[in-house]
N, CA, C and O atoms as a DFTB+ gen file, in Angstrom:
824 C
 N C O
     1  1      86.214      92.728      89.199
     2  2      84.521      92.360      89.703
     3  2      84.498      93.065      91.289
     4  3      85.541      93.224      91.923
     5  1      83.497      93.356      91.681
     6  2      82.840      94.143      92.765
     7  2      83.569      93.399      93.620
     8  3      83.973      92.294      93.259
     9  1      83.866      93.935      94.981
    10  2      84.187      92.838      96.006
    11  2      82.401      93.343      97.023
    12  3      81.718      94.298      97.392
    13  1      82.491      91.770      97.011
    14  2      80.650      91.958      97.422
    15  2      81.021      91.511      99.294
    16  3      80.130      90.822      99.791
    17  1      81.887      91.766      99.989
    18  2      82.112      91.949     101.547
    19  2      82.229      93.570     101.328
    20  3      81.901      94.283     102.276
    21  1      82.717      94.219     100.031
    22  2      82.482      96.278     101.078
    23  2      81.075      96.651     100.756
    24  3      80.309      96.319      99.851
    25  1      80.986      97.400     101.725
    26  2      79.808      98.320     101.602
    27  2      79.330      98.753     100.386
    28  3      80.110      98.969      99.458
    29  1      77.805      98.947     100.250
    30  2      78.057      99.626      99.026
    31  2      77.746     101.502      99.373
    32  3      76.957     102.099     100.104
    33  1      78.859     101.944      98.388
    34  2      78.510     103.307      98.379
    35  2      77.874     104.381      97.866
    36  3      77.235     104.487      96.819
    37  1      78.160     105.314      98.873
    38  2      77.137     106.261      98.835
    39  2      75.274     105.955      98.915
    40  3      74.395     106.794      98.721
    41  1      75.096     104.452      99.269
    42  2      73.986     104.528      99.585
    43  2      73.632     103.761     101.237
    44  3      73.839     102.571     101.475
    45  1      73.089     104.724     102.200
    46  2      73.357     104.502     103.389
    47  2      72.160     103.181     103.715
    48  3      71.059     103.154     103.165
    49  1      72.751     101.896     104.941
    50  2      71.920     101.513     104.860
    51  2      70.596     101.586     105.603
    52  3      70.700     102.247     106.637
    53  1      69.069     100.974     105.319
    54  2      68.352     101.036     106.399
    55  2      68.281     100.974     107.528
    56  3      68.314      99.749     107.643
    57  1      68.195     101.398     108.655
    58  2      68.287     101.155     109.625
    59  2      66.832      99.982     110.499
    60  3      65.626     100.219     110.581
    61  1      67.623      98.767     111.008
    62  2      66.459      97.738     111.185
    63  2      66.986      97.586     112.354
    64  3      68.177      97.327     112.529
    65  1      65.822      97.790     113.595
    66  2      65.795      97.468     114.590
    67  2      64.640      97.000     115.212
    68  3      63.780      97.714     115.726
    69  1      64.640      95.742     115.154
    70  2      63.324      94.901     115.969
    71  2      62.672      95.269     117.362
    72  3      63.208      96.232     117.910
    73  1      61.722      94.743     117.973
    74  2      61.620      94.937     119.054
    75  2      62.391      94.378     119.934
    76  3      62.490      94.882     121.053
    77  1      63.119      93.168     119.576
    78  2      64.309      92.168     119.707
    79  2      65.878      93.236     120.223
    80  3      66.668      93.332     121.163
    81  1      65.694      93.646     119.337
    82  2      67.362      94.612     119.273
    83  2      67.098      96.053     119.742
    84  3      68.046      96.792     120.007
    85  1      66.010      96.401     119.831
    86  2      65.842      97.334     120.756
    87  2      65.855      97.350     122.265
    88  3      66.433      98.150     123.001
    89  1      65.133      96.348     122.572
    90  2      65.449      95.814     124.202
    91  2      66.817      95.153     124.557
    92  3      67.306      95.201     125.686
    93  1      67.567      94.338     123.149
    94  2      68.588      94.261     124.044
    95  2      69.796      95.834     123.790
    96  3      70.833      95.678     124.435
    97  1      69.757      96.934     123.138
    98  2      70.111      98.009     123.124
    99  2      69.776      98.645     124.513
   100  3      70.713      98.876     125.277
   101  1      68.573      98.924     124.861
   102  2      68.629      99.384     126.337
   103  2      69.020      98.751     127.321
   104  3      69.744      99.408     128.069
   105  1      68.815      97.679     127.628
   106  2      69.835      96.674     128.506
   107  2      70.981      97.234     128.311
   108  3      71.479      98.060     129.077
   109  1      71.477      96.831     127.284
   110  2      72.729      97.397     127.489
   111  2      73.011      98.827     128.085
   112  3      73.963      99.044     128.835
   113  1      72.503      99.364     127.864
   114  2      72.530     100.957     128.224
   115  2      72.384     101.119     130.114
   116  3      72.546     102.102     130.837
   117  1      72.006      99.655     130.441
   118  2      71.576      99.528     132.205
   119  2      69.853      99.767     132.391
   120  3      69.522     100.365     133.414
   121  1      68.866      99.369     131.543
   122  2      67.824      99.505     131.858
   123  2      67.054      98.119     132.103
   124  3      66.311      97.625     131.255
   125  1      67.272      97.642     133.152
   126  2      66.748      96.360     133.852
   127  2      65.203      96.218     133.671
   128  3      64.956      95.190     134.301
   129  1      64.128      96.646     133.200
   130  2      62.955      96.335     133.048
   131  2      63.235      96.312     131.465
   132  3      62.174      96.033     130.907
   133  1      64.203      96.489     130.598
   134  2      64.192      96.151     129.023
   135  2      64.431      94.335     129.169
   136  3      63.904      93.413     128.547
   137  1      65.314      94.344     130.118
   138  2      65.735      92.924     130.202
   139  2      64.835      91.806     130.649
   140  3      64.999      90.606     130.426
   141  1      63.726      92.463     131.406
   142  2      62.962      92.001     131.923
   143  2      61.893      92.067     130.770
   144  3      61.051      91.245     131.131
   145  1      61.527      92.543     129.717
   146  2      60.801      92.265     128.890
   147  2      61.137      91.496     127.402
   148  3      60.416      90.949     126.568
   149  1      62.474      91.716     127.494
   150  2      63.428      90.626     126.545
   151  2      63.129      89.181     126.749
   152  3      62.647      88.405     125.924
   153  1      63.471      88.953     127.915
   154  2      63.402      87.223     128.060
   155  2      62.279      86.437     127.632
   156  3      62.519      85.316     127.184
   157  1      61.127      86.830     127.694
   158  2      60.149      86.498     127.298
   159  2      59.684      86.045     125.803
   160  3      58.826      85.203     125.537
   161  1      60.432      86.780     124.932
   162  2      60.499      87.363     123.709
   163  2      61.778      85.935     123.432
   164  3      61.465      84.826     122.997
   165  1      63.036      86.317     123.776
   166  2      63.350      85.203     123.463
   167  2      63.746      83.212     124.121
   168  3      64.327      82.237     123.643
   169  1      63.273      83.414     124.948
   170  2      62.904      82.121     125.635
   171  2      62.968      81.235     125.070
   172  3      64.015      80.591     125.007
   173  1      61.622      80.809     124.319
   174  2      61.491      79.891     123.281
   175  2      62.146      79.667     122.526
   176  3      62.290      78.481     122.229
   177  1      62.886      80.687     121.820
   178  2      63.507      80.103     120.404
   179  2      65.128      79.926     121.299
   180  3      65.900      79.243     120.626
   181  1      65.625      80.313     122.384
   182  2      66.550      79.452     123.092
   183  2      66.382      77.785     123.470
   184  3      67.134      76.839     123.234
   185  1      65.046      77.857     124.167
   186  2      64.967      76.185     124.428
   187  2      64.677      75.690     122.981
   188  3      64.670      74.462     122.904
   189  1      64.437      76.349     121.817
   190  2      64.099      75.510     120.387
   191  2      65.668      75.084     119.700
   192  3      65.814      74.202     118.854
   193  1      66.813      75.955     120.296
   194  2      67.896      75.866     119.718
   195  2      68.754      74.685     120.642
   196  3      69.473      73.864     120.072
   197  1      68.606      74.704     121.960
   198  2      68.743      74.094     122.941
   199  2      68.294      72.482     122.747
   200  3      68.993      71.637     123.306
   201  1      67.293      72.115     122.069
   202  2      66.646      71.007     121.954
   203  2      67.390      70.551     120.926
   204  3      68.102      69.547     120.927
   205  1      67.180      71.423     119.928
   206  2      67.814      70.742     118.553
   207  2      68.797      70.243     118.548
   208  3      69.084      69.310     117.798
   209  1      69.638      70.812     119.490
   210  2      71.117      70.554     119.730
   211  2      71.423      69.214     120.430
   212  3      72.290      68.359     120.249
   213  1      70.399      69.340     121.292
   214  2      70.611      67.868     122.021
   215  2      70.082      66.459     121.020
   216  3      70.526      65.344     120.747
   217  1      68.677      67.414     120.639
   218  2      68.267      65.546     120.155
   219  2      69.010      65.162     118.939
   220  3      68.628      64.189     118.288
   221  1      69.776      65.673     118.672
   222  2      71.497      65.130     117.513
   223  2      72.394      64.291     118.551
   224  3      73.146      63.430     118.094
   225  1      72.335      64.526     119.975
   226  2      73.387      63.830     120.649
   227  2      73.180      62.106     120.956
   228  3      72.658      61.309     120.177
   229  1      73.494      61.937     121.707
   230  2      73.552      60.694     122.119
   231  2      71.899      60.286     122.596
   232  3      71.264      61.221     123.084
   233  1      71.284      59.119     122.492
   234  2      69.862      59.423     122.944
   235  2      69.895      58.909     124.731
   236  3      68.831      58.632     125.284
   237  1      70.915      58.852     125.313
   238  2      70.914      58.950     126.786
   239  2      71.319      59.847     127.714
   240  3      71.302      59.764     128.942
   241  1      71.836      61.067     126.703
   242  2      72.034      62.155     127.481
   243  2      71.275      62.857     128.510
   244  3      70.125      63.182     128.217
   245  1      71.746      63.157     129.716
   246  2      71.022      63.273     130.938
   247  2      71.059      64.760     130.916
   248  3      70.675      65.165     132.013
   249  1      71.356      65.710     130.140
   250  2      71.278      66.732     129.983
   251  2      69.674      67.608     129.337
   252  3      69.706      68.137     128.226
   253  1      68.645      67.635     130.023
   254  2      67.524      68.302     129.397
   255  2      67.420      69.252     128.759
   256  3      68.106      70.149     129.248
   257  1      66.711      69.664     127.560
   258  2      66.764      71.041     127.266
   259  2      66.160      72.218     127.967
   260  3      66.151      73.392     127.600
   261  1      65.632      71.652     129.101
   262  2      64.985      72.847     129.946
   263  2      66.199      72.784     131.021
   264  3      66.244      73.690     131.853
   265  1      67.035      71.918     131.047
   266  2      68.039      71.840     132.251
   267  2      69.068      73.111     131.361
   268  3      69.357      74.121     132.004
   269  1      69.478      73.007     130.171
   270  2      70.423      73.670     129.677
   271  2      70.031      75.175     129.371
   272  3      70.817      76.101     129.569
   273  1      68.738      75.343     128.867
   274  2      68.415      76.730     129.106
   275  2      67.912      77.679     130.125
   276  3      67.666      78.881     130.025
   277  1      67.802      76.768     131.254
   278  2      67.158      76.895     132.307
   279  2      69.264      77.643     132.587
   280  3      69.363      78.869     132.619
   281  1      70.020      77.168     132.676
   282  2      71.598      77.402     132.745
   283  2      72.102      78.930     132.062
   284  3      72.683      79.950     132.432
   285  1      71.488      78.378     130.850
   286  2      72.079      79.371     129.893
   287  2      71.127      80.987     130.150
   288  3      71.584      82.111     129.942
   289  1      70.167      80.754     130.491
   290  2      68.996      81.936     130.968
   291  2      69.660      82.643     131.984
   292  3      70.076      83.774     131.731
   293  1      69.871      81.991     133.446
   294  2      70.603      82.656     134.386
   295  2      72.005      83.058     133.722
   296  3      72.319      84.189     134.092
   297  1      72.637      82.673     133.139
   298  2      74.221      83.538     133.049
   299  2      73.871      84.517     132.249
   300  3      74.551      85.521     132.461
   301  1      72.789      84.688     131.095
   302  2      72.503      85.909     130.355
   303  2      72.019      86.470     131.100
   304  3      72.712      87.487     131.139
   305  1      71.283      86.582     131.783
   306  2      70.416      87.929     132.798
   307  2      71.577      88.536     133.594
   308  3      71.800      89.743     133.685
   309  1      72.393      87.411     134.241
   310  2      73.564      87.974     134.793
   311  2      74.261      89.001     134.314
   312  3      74.819      89.844     135.016
   313  1      74.252      88.957     132.630
   314  2      75.608      89.654     131.964
   315  2      74.814      91.721     132.441
   316  3      73.631      92.060     132.459
   317  1      76.031      92.567     132.726
   318  2      75.370      93.775     132.608
   319  2      75.994      94.394     131.748
   320  3      77.008      93.876     131.279
   321  1      75.532      95.750     131.279
   322  2      76.916      96.297     130.153
   323  2      77.110      95.824     129.202
   324  3      78.162      96.076     128.615
   325  1      76.252      95.020     128.714
   326  2      76.880      94.471     127.392
   327  2      76.542      95.204     126.419
   328  3      75.376      95.594     126.476
   329  1      77.336      95.646     125.251
   330  2      77.043      96.528     124.102
   331  2      76.510      95.705     123.168
   332  3      77.085      95.230     122.189
   333  1      75.184      95.529     123.572
   334  2      74.282      94.433     122.638
   335  2      74.406      95.178     121.105
   336  3      73.920      96.281     120.853
   337  1      74.926      94.596     120.441
   338  2      74.463      95.231     119.008
   339  2      73.089      94.962     118.419
   340  3      72.239      95.809     118.145
   341  1      72.990      93.305     118.229
   342  2      71.355      93.345     117.423
   343  2      70.939      91.714     118.332
   344  3      71.673      91.133     119.132
   345  1      69.830      91.378     117.966
   346  2      69.364      89.820     118.028
   347  2      70.657      88.405     117.705
   348  3      70.940      87.454     118.432
   349  1      71.149      88.745     116.490
   350  2      72.328      87.807     116.396
   351  2      73.453      87.875     117.114
   352  3      74.375      87.070     116.982
   353  1      73.452      88.852     117.933
   354  2      74.786      88.950     118.583
   355  2      74.265      88.106     119.688
   356  3      74.771      87.093     120.171
   357  1      73.069      88.760     120.023
   358  2      72.519      87.817     121.578
   359  2      72.691      86.813     121.757
   360  3      73.281      86.476     122.783
   361  1      72.084      85.535     120.484
   362  2      72.134      84.447     120.287
   363  2      74.093      83.933     119.806
   364  3      74.654      82.859     119.591
   365  1      74.311      84.647     119.816
   366  2      75.844      84.571     119.591
   367  2      76.153      84.409     121.095
   368  3      76.508      83.382     121.675
   369  1      76.020      85.192     121.417
   370  2      76.573      85.170     123.170
   371  2      75.881      84.330     123.989
   372  3      76.150      84.237     125.187
   373  1      75.097      83.767     123.508
   374  2      73.865      82.441     124.079
   375  2      74.633      81.459     123.782
   376  3      74.372      80.529     124.545
   377  1      75.945      81.031     122.622
   378  2      76.344      80.268     122.142
   379  2      77.632      79.690     123.055
   380  3      77.843      78.604     123.595
   381  1      78.385      80.940     122.965
   382  2      79.241      80.609     123.947
   383  2      78.794      79.994     125.183
   384  3      79.444      79.042     125.614
   385  1      77.935      80.343     125.713
   386  2      77.753      79.760     126.947
   387  2      77.497      78.352     126.848
   388  3      78.219      77.486     127.343
   389  1      76.206      78.104     126.043
   390  2      75.885      76.532     125.928
   391  2      76.971      75.905     126.096
   392  3      76.913      74.973     126.898
   393  1      78.299      76.181     125.428
   394  2      79.187      75.497     124.946
   395  2      79.930      75.488     126.349
   396  3      79.888      74.351     126.820
   397  1      80.360      76.069     126.877
   398  2      81.023      76.150     128.043
   399  2      80.310      75.238     129.041
   400  3      80.924      74.334     129.608
   401  1      78.684      75.535     129.307
   402  2      77.483      74.256     130.018
   403  2      77.873      73.322     129.808
   404  3      78.236      72.646     130.770
   405  1      78.005      72.803     128.521
   406  2      77.676      71.426     127.561
   407  2      79.102      70.874     128.373
   408  3      79.088      69.910     129.139
   409  1      80.128      71.551     128.099
   410  2      81.719      71.003     128.224
   411  2      81.724      70.442     129.396
   412  3      82.039      69.277     129.637
   413  1      81.188      71.693     130.554
   414  2      80.936      71.080     132.029
   415  2      80.309      70.096     132.391
   416  3      80.864      69.399     133.240
   417  1      79.116      69.728     131.959
   418  2      78.399      68.546     132.021
   419  2      79.144      67.379     131.496
   420  3      79.089      66.296     132.079
   421  1      79.753      67.535     130.551
   422  2      80.706      65.968     129.717
   423  2      81.947      66.202     130.324
   424  3      82.886      65.764     129.658
   425  1      82.223      66.700     131.274
   426  2      83.294      66.421     132.490
   427  2      83.143      66.095     133.577
   428  3      83.946      65.517     134.310
   429  1      81.763      66.540     133.860
   430  2      81.093      65.562     135.306
   431  2      80.749      64.754     135.334
   432  3      80.787      63.980     136.290
   433  1      80.061      64.512     133.868
   434  2      79.401      63.019     133.485
   435  2      80.453      62.155     133.409
   436  3      80.207      60.998     133.752
   437  1      81.794      62.466     132.972
   438  2      82.840      61.365     132.783
   439  2      83.196      60.792     133.920
   440  3      83.099      59.571     134.038
   441  1      83.697      61.637     135.008
   442  2      84.092      61.745     136.067
   443  2      83.235      61.008     136.895
   444  3      83.777      60.275     137.722
   445  1      81.871      61.051     136.843
   446  2      81.092      60.076     137.565
   447  2      80.782      58.657     137.009
   448  3      80.170      57.901     137.764
   449  1      81.077      58.278     135.971
   450  2      81.021      57.251     135.147
   451  2      81.931      56.042     135.060
   452  3      83.055      56.413     134.720
   453  1      81.859      54.727     135.244
   454  2      83.497      54.027     135.837
   455  2      83.509      54.008     133.980
   456  3      82.679      54.209     133.094
   457  1      84.885      53.663     134.053
   458  2      85.954      53.047     132.662
   459  2      85.815      54.575     132.066
   460  3      86.408      54.842     131.021
   461  1      85.223      55.328     132.571
   462  2      86.199      56.579     131.798
   463  2      85.218      56.371     130.355
   464  3      85.661      56.225     129.216
   465  1      83.710      56.407     130.782
   466  2      82.841      56.573     129.866
   467  2      82.927      58.015     129.194
   468  3      83.267      59.013     129.830
   469  1      82.452      58.027     127.318
   470  2      82.197      59.039     127.138
   471  2      81.192      59.518     126.726
   472  3      80.244      58.840     126.331
   473  1      81.223      60.899     126.746
   474  2      80.045      61.279     126.201
   475  2      80.039      62.017     124.999
   476  3      80.583      63.119     124.939
   477  1      79.467      61.497     124.037
   478  2      79.635      61.566     122.699
   479  2      78.815      62.931     121.861
   480  3      77.928      63.643     122.331
   481  1      79.292      62.989     120.816
   482  2      78.774      64.166     120.120
   483  2      79.014      63.708     118.784
   484  3      79.843      62.848     118.486
   485  1      78.215      64.348     117.948
   486  2      78.458      64.199     116.393
   487  2      78.838      65.344     115.821
   488  3      78.806      66.424     116.411
   489  1      79.230      65.182     114.614
   490  2      80.005      66.740     113.825
   491  2      78.725      66.495     112.645
   492  3      78.684      65.573     111.831
   493  1      77.813      67.489     112.797
   494  2      76.906      67.267     112.018
   495  2      77.352      68.278     110.676
   496  3      78.071      69.276     110.713
   497  1      76.606      67.601     109.379
   498  2      77.066      67.861     107.897
   499  2      77.997      67.341     108.010
   500  3      78.757      67.355     108.978
   501  1      78.159      66.388     106.312
   502  2      79.110      65.441     105.993
   503  2      80.164      66.561     105.539
   504  3      79.889      67.616     104.968
   505  1      81.661      66.016     105.985
   506  2      83.144      66.657     105.353
   507  2      83.638      65.836     104.469
   508  3      84.277      64.825     104.761
   509  1      83.306      66.313     103.027
   510  2      83.759      65.615     102.443
   511  2      82.709      64.338     101.611
   512  3      81.556      64.590     101.259
   513  1      83.253      63.233     101.441
   514  2      82.100      62.542     101.270
   515  2      82.352      60.816     102.573
   516  3      82.115      59.709     102.090
   517  1      82.738      60.914     103.826
   518  2      82.709      60.340     104.313
   519  2      81.966      60.725     105.685
   520  3      82.151      61.803     106.249
   521  1      81.215      59.851     106.097
   522  2      80.552      60.503     107.316
   523  2      81.660      60.737     108.498
   524  3      82.605      59.983     108.727
   525  1      81.316      62.048     109.261
   526  2      82.003      62.014     110.456
   527  2      81.905      60.861     111.764
   528  3      80.845      60.322     112.083
   529  1      82.813      60.685     112.229
   530  2      82.759      59.497     113.225
   531  2      82.527      60.442     114.362
   532  3      82.985      61.577     114.495
   533  1      81.463      59.545     115.432
   534  2      81.094      60.185     116.791
   535  2      82.483      60.437     117.622
   536  3      83.417      59.641     117.522
   537  1      82.542      61.454     118.341
   538  2      83.246      61.795     118.992
   539  2      83.154      62.133     120.460
   540  3      82.012      62.046     120.911
   541  1      84.069      62.489     121.284
   542  2      83.536      63.079     122.902
   543  2      83.457      64.580     122.525
   544  3      83.852      65.288     121.599
   545  1      82.735      64.739     123.717
   546  2      82.390      66.383     123.897
   547  2      83.673      67.457     124.169
   548  3      83.852      68.645     123.903
   549  1      84.460      66.422     124.831
   550  2      85.692      67.467     125.244
   551  2      87.209      66.772     124.170
   552  3      88.434      66.843     124.276
   553  1      86.531      66.322     123.477
   554  2      87.395      65.754     122.308
   555  2      87.399      66.850     121.415
   556  3      88.430      67.473     121.161
   557  1      86.012      67.181     120.803
   558  2      85.253      68.500     120.245
   559  2      86.481      69.723     120.863
   560  3      87.474      70.275     120.387
   561  1      85.748      69.745     122.173
   562  2      86.508      71.125     122.951
   563  2      87.966      71.308     122.667
   564  3      88.528      72.223     122.064
   565  1      88.389      70.377     123.160
   566  2      89.846      70.690     123.097
   567  2      90.374      70.678     121.310
   568  3      91.442      71.205     120.998
   569  1      89.649      70.143     120.471
   570  2      90.095      70.655     119.198
   571  2      89.953      71.911     119.010
   572  3      90.814      72.696     118.612
   573  1      87.999      72.300     119.517
   574  2      88.149      73.864     119.006
   575  2      88.901      74.548     119.410
   576  3      89.202      75.435     118.611
   577  1      89.748      74.608     120.978
   578  2      90.439      75.135     121.824
   579  2      91.341      75.734     120.505
   580  3      91.414      76.922     120.192
   581  1      92.043      74.529     119.779
   582  2      93.329      74.496     119.244
   583  2      93.279      74.807     117.856
   584  3      94.187      75.046     117.061
   585  1      91.643      74.743     117.672
   586  2      92.012      75.603     116.686
   587  2      91.845      77.144     116.643
   588  3      92.366      77.930     115.852
   589  1      90.822      77.450     117.891
   590  2      91.186      79.057     118.812
   591  2      92.469      79.430     118.035
   592  3      92.513      80.381     117.254
   593  1      93.490      78.629     118.301
   594  2      95.156      79.271     118.555
   595  2      95.087      79.606     117.313
   596  3      95.239      80.783     116.988
   597  1      94.891      78.815     116.574
   598  2      95.845      78.953     115.238
   599  2      94.706      80.096     114.329
   600  3      95.103      81.032     113.636
   601  1      93.311      79.740     114.543
   602  2      92.499      81.206     113.656
   603  2      91.211      81.337     114.629
   604  3      90.197      80.639     114.640
   605  1      91.454      82.114     115.199
   606  2      90.351      82.240     116.077
   607  2      88.864      82.490     115.378
   608  3      87.813      82.147     115.918
   609  1      88.950      83.110     114.160
   610  2      87.739      82.934     113.032
   611  2      87.401      81.815     112.642
   612  3      86.304      81.449     112.219
   613  1      87.838      81.551     112.704
   614  2      87.329      79.538     112.091
   615  2      86.617      79.047     113.306
   616  3      85.457      78.657     113.178
   617  1      87.245      79.027     114.568
   618  2      86.653      78.344     115.929
   619  2      85.466      79.440     116.244
   620  3      84.624      78.685     116.731
   621  1      84.919      80.655     116.266
   622  2      84.111      81.035     116.439
   623  2      82.835      80.776     115.612
   624  3      81.674      80.705     116.015
   625  1      83.438      80.622     114.062
   626  2      82.315      79.822     113.460
   627  2      81.404      78.841     113.772
   628  3      80.183      78.742     113.654
   629  1      82.707      77.801     114.402
   630  2      81.618      76.804     114.936
   631  2      81.437      76.592     116.256
   632  3      81.080      75.530     116.765
   633  1      81.660      77.512     116.759
   634  2      81.182      77.676     117.793
   635  2      79.501      78.127     117.783
   636  3      78.758      77.431     118.474
   637  1      78.854      79.366     116.952
   638  2      77.818      79.761     116.358
   639  2      77.464      79.119     115.650
   640  3      76.276      79.326     115.400
   641  1      78.088      78.011     114.880
   642  2      77.283      77.177     113.746
   643  2      76.537      75.697     114.710
   644  3      75.373      75.303     114.642
   645  1      77.334      75.298     115.307
   646  2      77.405      74.091     115.914
   647  2      76.341      74.161     117.567
   648  3      75.245      73.732     117.928
   649  1      77.293      74.841     118.079
   650  2      76.672      75.125     119.386
   651  2      75.605      76.046     119.982
   652  3      75.199      75.997     121.143
   653  1      75.097      77.129     118.757
   654  2      73.886      78.248     119.299
   655  2      72.948      77.795     117.888
   656  3      71.752      78.084     117.884
   657  1      73.505      77.141     116.808
   658  2      72.606      76.756     116.128
   659  2      72.186      78.308     115.391
   660  3      71.028      78.718     115.314
   661  1      73.168      78.904     114.979
   662  2      72.896      80.078     113.870
   663  2      72.957      79.356     112.532
   664  3      73.445      78.288     112.159
   665  1      72.146      80.532     111.837
   666  2      72.311      80.185     110.204
   667  2      73.408      81.108     110.083
   668  3      73.785      82.009     110.832
   669  1      73.921      80.605     108.762
   670  2      75.036      81.160     107.908
   671  2      74.686      82.708     108.035
   672  3      75.673      83.377     108.338
   673  1      73.525      83.421     107.875
   674  2      73.208      84.553     107.648
   675  2      73.727      85.192     108.899
   676  3      74.629      86.029     108.948
   677  1      72.854      84.557     110.188
   678  2      73.288      84.871     111.461
   679  2      74.640      85.504     111.590
   680  3      75.078      86.645     111.746
   681  1      75.199      84.095     111.439
   682  2      77.206      84.632     111.812
   683  2      77.502      85.272     110.877
   684  3      78.534      85.822     111.261
   685  1      77.321      85.592     109.907
   686  2      77.678      87.108     109.167
   687  2      77.524      88.217     109.619
   688  3      78.253      89.207     109.689
   689  1      76.175      87.917     110.033
   690  2      76.460      89.509     110.804
   691  2      76.687      89.443     112.358
   692  3      76.853      90.506     112.957
   693  1      76.705      88.230     113.057
   694  2      77.538      88.285     114.492
   695  2      79.172      89.016     114.606
   696  3      79.657      89.725     115.488
   697  1      79.776      88.474     113.250
   698  2      81.573      88.692     112.715
   699  2      81.543      89.856     111.528
   700  3      82.575      90.255     110.988
   701  1      79.798      90.498     111.096
   702  2      80.490      91.367     110.302
   703  2      80.930      91.238     109.007
   704  3      81.508      92.127     108.381
   705  1      80.594      89.852     108.490
   706  2      81.394      89.381     107.466
   707  2      80.250      88.743     106.588
   708  3      79.312      88.212     107.182
   709  1      80.276      88.768     104.739
   710  2      79.554      88.114     103.974
   711  2      79.145      86.737     104.149
   712  3      80.042      85.896     104.203
   713  1      78.130      86.426     104.232
   714  2      77.173      85.717     104.205
   715  2      78.600      84.041     103.015
   716  3      78.815      82.941     103.526
   717  1      79.040      84.345     101.980
   718  2      79.555      84.051     101.249
   719  2      80.672      83.402     102.137
   720  3      80.889      82.198     102.004
   721  1      81.476      84.233     103.145
   722  2      82.696      84.028     103.864
   723  2      82.294      82.733     104.585
   724  3      82.851      81.636     104.537
   725  1      81.385      83.046     105.148
   726  2      81.007      82.274     106.261
   727  2      80.745      80.793     105.793
   728  3      81.268      79.811     106.320
   729  1      80.071      80.769     104.980
   730  2      79.705      79.471     104.067
   731  2      81.508      79.202     103.378
   732  3      81.581      78.088     102.860
   733  1      82.173      79.596     103.343
   734  2      83.739      79.021     102.981
   735  2      84.026      78.670     104.029
   736  3      83.823      77.477     104.254
   737  1      84.659      79.569     105.212
   738  2      84.896      79.391     106.666
   739  2      84.351      77.885     107.294
   740  3      84.942      76.924     107.787
   741  1      83.244      78.122     107.079
   742  2      82.766      76.857     107.959
   743  2      82.935      75.625     107.530
   744  3      82.945      74.797     108.441
   745  1      83.131      75.031     106.010
   746  2      83.447      74.402     105.566
   747  2      85.063      74.186     105.585
   748  3      85.404      73.006     105.498
   749  1      86.162      75.201     105.690
   750  2      87.134      74.974     106.424
   751  2      87.407      74.341     107.626
   752  3      88.090      73.392     108.010
   753  1      86.568      75.262     108.153
   754  2      86.928      74.647     109.935
   755  2      86.449      73.633     110.437
   756  3      86.775      73.243     111.558
   757  1      85.193      72.760     109.334
   758  2      84.771      71.639     109.986
   759  2      85.524      70.217     109.301
   760  3      85.450      69.028     109.609
   761  1      86.365      71.045     108.098
   762  2      87.074      69.884     107.281
   763  2      88.471      69.726     108.536
   764  3      89.158      68.708     108.625
   765  1      88.603      70.633     109.172
   766  2      90.106      70.658     110.117
   767  2      90.207      69.789     111.447
   768  3      91.008      68.988     111.929
   769  1      88.576      70.545     111.909
   770  2      87.862      69.620     113.223
   771  2      87.768      68.084     112.788
   772  3      88.015      67.228     113.636
   773  1      87.405      67.702     111.441
   774  2      87.169      66.266     111.061
   775  2      89.136      65.531     111.427
   776  3      89.621      64.611     112.085
   777  1      89.603      66.541     110.604
   778  2      91.200      65.475     110.520
   779  2      91.887      65.413     111.285
   780  3      92.924      64.753     111.356
   781  1      91.134      66.513     112.426
   782  2      92.048      66.918     114.039
   783  2      91.671      65.873     114.741
   784  3      92.479      65.220     115.402
   785  1      90.043      65.516     114.661
   786  2      89.543      64.390     115.488
   787  2      89.955      62.853     114.934
   788  3      90.217      62.070     115.847
   789  1      90.023      62.463     113.960
   790  2      90.234      61.487     113.044
   791  2      91.847      60.893     113.238
   792  3      92.351      59.822     113.576
   793  1      92.384      62.371     112.776
   794  2      93.930      61.745     112.935
   795  2      94.789      62.407     113.792
   796  3      95.801      61.719     113.927
   797  1      94.836      63.218     114.299
   798  2      95.449      63.723     115.134
   799  2      96.038      65.097     115.108
   800  3      95.213      65.744     114.463
   801  1      96.758      65.692     115.364
   802  2      97.101      66.894     115.865
   803  2      97.810      67.418     114.455
   804  3      98.878      67.000     114.008
   805  1      96.773      68.654     113.735
   806  2      97.387      69.708     112.868
   807  2      98.275      70.598     112.826
   808  3      98.897      70.684     113.885
   809  1      98.666      71.466     111.843
   810  2      99.543      72.288     112.085
   811  2      98.733      73.752     111.786
   812  3      98.588      74.612     112.655
   813  1      98.197      73.882     110.295
   814  2      97.545      74.748     110.065
   815  2      96.045      74.620     109.554
   816  3      95.564      73.591     109.080
   817  1      95.306      75.970     109.747
   818  2      93.565      75.866     109.621
   819  2      93.301      75.954     107.843
   820  3      92.642      75.118     107.225
   821  1      93.886      76.998     107.304
   822  2      94.114      77.030     105.627
   823  2      94.625      76.183     104.792
   824  3      94.675      76.452     103.592
């Protein structure tokens, strides 16, 4: 059986460098004007991903897509000398930043509410045959940190898929693995998180 994760031997891959990737690489070389040209090209997609994420959360979420994307935007433009590889890599970094912003917001929201009111999120896409229950953002963040200590690769896939809204193909590009690997590991990671949140601390991820 051929190894589908291995590159094709003797056949060079055709270079693919769209306008976003070209500007990202120029920005990584320190060309600030490339950054200024890039942001209008990615802003709407960043906003769309933020809106899609918040749409599946609680109805009274006080963080609006515009605020989330504005803070993410400010953090992104503050990056200097990043070796941007491509568009998927850029949105992967954005996913990390969105997660940090959402967790910080959840901490502040909980401090400001009486009786320890929860900021609730939903683990999307069913795990097995049971609907995942709602869970606190901070609980999800804690579980993700525990997963990262056991298997950083699985935790990264969750961050990219759940917080960043990347497709399996985009995640594969960011992590330099096959899409089938992402599909398999995404299912493993979601199953682990569901058990961790509903049952308690677990030992291994795989």
